[in-house]
C-alpha positions as a printed Julia matrix, in Angstrom:
255×3 Matrix{Float64}:
   0.0    0.0      0.0
   2.87   2.33     0.73
   4.14   1.77    -2.83
   0.75   2.68    -4.27
   0.5    5.77    -2.14
   3.9    6.98    -3.23
   3.57   6.17    -6.96
  -0.22   6.36    -7.79
   0.3    9.36   -10.08
   2.81   7.41   -12.15
   0.51   4.42   -12.3
  -2.4    6.59   -13.55
  -0.12   8.22   -16.13
   1.0    4.83   -17.39
  -2.62   3.68   -17.71
  -3.53   6.81   -19.7
  -0.53   6.43   -22.0
  -1.36   2.79   -22.63
  -4.97   3.75   -23.43
  -3.82   6.43   -25.87
  -1.48   3.98   -27.56
  -4.29   1.43   -27.9
  -6.62   4.11   -29.26
  -4.03   5.18   -31.82
  -3.59   1.61   -33.02
  -7.4    1.18   -33.23
  -7.91   4.46   -35.13
  -5.17   3.52   -37.59
  -6.9    0.24   -38.33
 -10.31   1.95   -38.74
  -8.9    4.63   -41.08
  -7.18   1.99   -43.18
 -10.43   0.04   -43.47
 -12.39   3.18   -44.49
  -9.82   4.02   -47.16
 -10.26   0.6    -48.68
 -14.06   1.01   -48.73
 -13.87   4.46   -50.3
 -11.43   3.43   -53.0
 -13.3    0.25   -53.86
 -15.23   0.67   -57.17
 -19.04   0.38   -56.91
 -20.62  -2.89   -57.89
 -22.29  -3.2    -61.3
 -25.73  -1.61   -61.33
 -25.01   0.32   -58.17
 -25.25   4.1    -58.45
 -23.85   6.64   -56.11
 -26.38   9.09   -54.79
 -25.49  12.58   -53.66
 -27.0   13.76   -50.46
 -25.85  17.37   -51.05
 -28.84  19.66   -51.7
 -27.95  22.46   -54.23
 -28.26  25.99   -52.9
 -31.09  28.2    -54.19
 -29.24  31.23   -55.57
 -32.14  32.75   -57.54
 -32.55  35.71   -55.18
 -28.83  36.42   -55.2
 -28.64  36.15   -58.99
 -31.57  38.57   -59.36
 -29.91  41.08   -57.03
 -26.66  40.75   -58.97
 -28.46  41.35   -62.27
 -30.1   44.49   -60.88
 -26.74  45.82   -59.73
 -24.91  45.11   -62.99
 -27.82  46.37   -65.15
 -29.05  49.26   -63.08
 -31.56  51.6    -64.81
 -30.24  55.0    -65.93
 -30.69  57.96   -63.64
 -33.39  60.22   -65.11
 -33.63  63.68   -63.6
 -36.39  64.85   -65.96
 -39.85  63.42   -66.45
 -42.91  63.26   -64.26
 -41.26  62.83   -60.87
 -41.17  65.83   -58.56
 -37.71  65.65   -56.96
 -36.2   68.13   -59.43
 -39.41  69.04   -61.28
 -42.02  70.81   -59.13
 -45.59  70.28   -60.3
 -47.87  73.19   -61.2
 -51.6   72.99   -60.54
 -54.06  75.18   -62.45
 -57.77  75.67   -62.33
 -59.69  75.41   -65.59
 -62.56  77.71   -66.52
 -65.02  75.03   -65.39
 -63.38  74.85   -61.97
 -61.57  71.57   -62.58
 -58.02  71.31   -61.17
 -55.4   70.42   -63.79
 -51.98  68.96   -63.0
 -49.46  70.62   -65.34
 -46.33  68.55   -65.96
 -45.07  70.63   -68.88
 -45.36  74.28   -69.83
 -44.24  76.45   -72.72
 -43.53  74.91   -76.16
 -42.81  71.52   -74.54
 -46.54  71.29   -73.8
 -47.65  72.13   -77.36
 -49.3   69.46   -79.49
 -49.59  69.71   -83.28
 -53.01  68.34   -84.2
 -53.03  68.98   -87.95
 -50.83  70.3    -90.78
 -52.4   71.51   -94.03
 -50.46  72.26   -97.24
 -50.66  75.66   -98.92
 -50.68  75.64  -102.71
 -49.72  77.98  -105.5
 -51.95  77.28  -108.5
 -51.76  78.7   -112.04
 -54.73  77.62  -114.17
 -55.63  78.36  -117.79
 -59.35  79.2   -117.87
 -60.2   80.24  -121.46
 -59.03  82.52  -124.28
 -60.19  86.11  -124.45
 -62.31  87.28  -127.41
 -59.32  89.43  -128.29
 -56.89  87.08  -130.03
 -53.65  86.26  -128.21
 -54.98  87.14  -124.72
 -55.66  84.36  -122.21
 -57.68  84.37  -118.97
 -55.64  82.87  -116.1
 -56.76  81.96  -112.56
 -54.1   82.49  -109.87
 -54.03  81.21  -106.3
 -51.1   81.83  -103.92
 -50.73  80.05  -100.56
 -54.21  78.59  -101.01
 -55.73  82.06  -100.76
 -58.79  83.15  -102.71
 -58.31  82.79  -106.44
 -57.75  85.85  -108.61
 -58.01  86.36  -112.36
 -55.57  88.07  -114.69
 -54.97  88.48  -118.44
 -51.77  87.21  -119.98
 -50.09  87.31  -123.38
 -47.25  85.28  -124.81
 -43.91  86.74  -123.72
 -45.4   89.5   -121.54
 -44.73  89.91  -117.82
 -47.87  89.1   -115.86
 -49.38  91.11  -113.04
 -48.73  88.38  -110.48
 -45.15  87.84  -111.66
 -45.48  84.1   -111.04
 -45.03  82.98  -114.64
 -44.46  83.96  -118.26
 -46.32  82.35  -121.17
 -43.45  81.36  -123.44
 -45.37  79.38  -126.02
 -48.68  77.84  -127.08
 -49.87  74.72  -128.81
 -52.74  75.04  -131.24
 -54.49  78.09  -132.66
 -53.58  81.51  -131.25
 -57.22  82.4   -130.55
 -57.95  79.02  -128.89
 -54.78  77.1   -127.94
 -55.01  73.6   -126.5
 -52.02  74.1   -124.21
 -49.88  76.91  -122.83
 -46.17  76.71  -122.07
 -45.19  78.46  -118.83
 -41.83  79.58  -117.46
 -41.81  79.71  -113.62
 -39.01  82.14  -112.57
 -39.1   81.22  -108.87
 -38.39  77.52  -109.46
 -36.79  77.71  -112.95
 -39.43  75.24  -114.2
 -40.88  74.91  -117.67
 -44.35  73.35  -117.69
 -47.3   72.83  -120.04
 -50.84  73.43  -118.77
 -54.32  73.19  -120.22
 -57.84  73.86  -119.0
 -57.96  70.51  -117.16
 -54.39  70.37  -115.84
 -53.22  73.49  -114.0
 -49.77  74.08  -112.52
 -49.84  73.32  -108.8
 -47.14  73.19  -106.12
 -46.93  73.12  -102.32
 -45.26  76.32  -101.13
 -46.05  76.27   -97.42
 -48.09  74.79   -94.6
 -50.63  75.76   -91.95
 -50.42  74.16   -88.52
 -53.19  73.64   -85.96
 -51.88  73.33   -82.4
 -53.3   73.05   -78.89
 -51.92  74.07   -75.51
 -53.41  71.99   -72.71
 -52.05  73.99   -69.71
 -54.27  76.91   -70.75
 -56.91  74.83   -72.56
 -56.22  76.83   -75.73
 -56.12  76.07   -79.44
 -53.81  77.79   -81.92
 -55.47  77.33   -85.33
 -53.91  77.93   -88.74
 -50.5   79.12   -87.56
 -48.12  80.19   -90.35
 -44.36  80.64   -90.54
 -43.2   83.93   -88.92
 -46.43  84.31   -86.92
 -46.07  84.9    -83.17
 -48.16  83.68   -80.24
 -48.03  83.79   -76.45
 -47.78  80.92   -73.95
 -47.8   81.74   -70.23
 -46.96  85.38   -70.95
 -43.92  84.37   -73.05
 -43.78  85.12   -76.77
 -42.87  82.53   -79.39
 -42.55  82.57   -83.19
 -43.18  79.84   -85.74
 -39.91  79.47   -87.66
 -40.63  76.36   -89.74
 -43.54  74.1    -90.74
 -43.11  70.92   -92.76
 -45.55  68.14   -93.58
 -44.88  66.42   -90.22
 -43.46  68.92   -87.71
 -43.47  72.5    -86.43
 -40.5   74.43   -85.02
 -41.13  77.34   -82.67
 -38.56  79.78   -81.3
 -38.6   81.66   -78.02
 -38.43  85.42   -78.53
 -36.75  85.73   -75.13
 -33.8   83.35   -75.49
 -34.03  82.16   -79.17
 -34.31  78.51   -78.08
 -35.97  76.39   -80.8
 -38.35  73.55   -79.95
 -39.46  70.95   -82.5
 -42.97  69.48   -82.15
 -43.93  66.51   -84.31
 -47.4   66.06   -85.75
 -49.73  64.4    -83.2
 -46.89  64.16   -80.71
 -44.87  66.04   -78.12
 -41.37  67.48   -78.72
């Protein structure tokens, strides 16, 4: 008993060391056996099954797509951060939200062509004189007398030749100085060209219409003056008198 009392710590240590050694030998044998099982090819017809469940990354992929394809920053438009909204009361008392003012709020509703027409009506009883009907910019038609080679009152044309009898020609040959054209006309086929346009517009912020506007005519929007500087068959350009800025408005559409 005295020996045990004096050396019990050493005895316990020896037991622990022996246990660790035995455990090491056992673990080595187990690991070796597992390696053999892992490396052994599967039997015919046997399929390995994976127990790993794939991660659902759809939310992350969507967030990544939104970051890499972020929408452009638009400081204009109908939001109110940089664009305060104006409210106006119509004549009937209705409140109108005005998102645009000035020429940006104009709408072209219709564009009509203006014609210059030179028509041969009939010969005068006096031989060599011909009755001509003239229309400029689609205005009311006027009548004038013309002779071959003479300058006409309107100045739009010169009769340079005829076809047929002098007192009743079948056709007249015209020289058009403005366009350097040479054309033949008769009583059924006048000379006709588009030489301008009229534009009908509306301005919703003031519930106004601007009918039959012509080039060089001026009008007022919100106490600011503007001038029509160009009209084509599909657009109108207006210029601010104040700062000379030009705005283009397409037919049936905004700028």
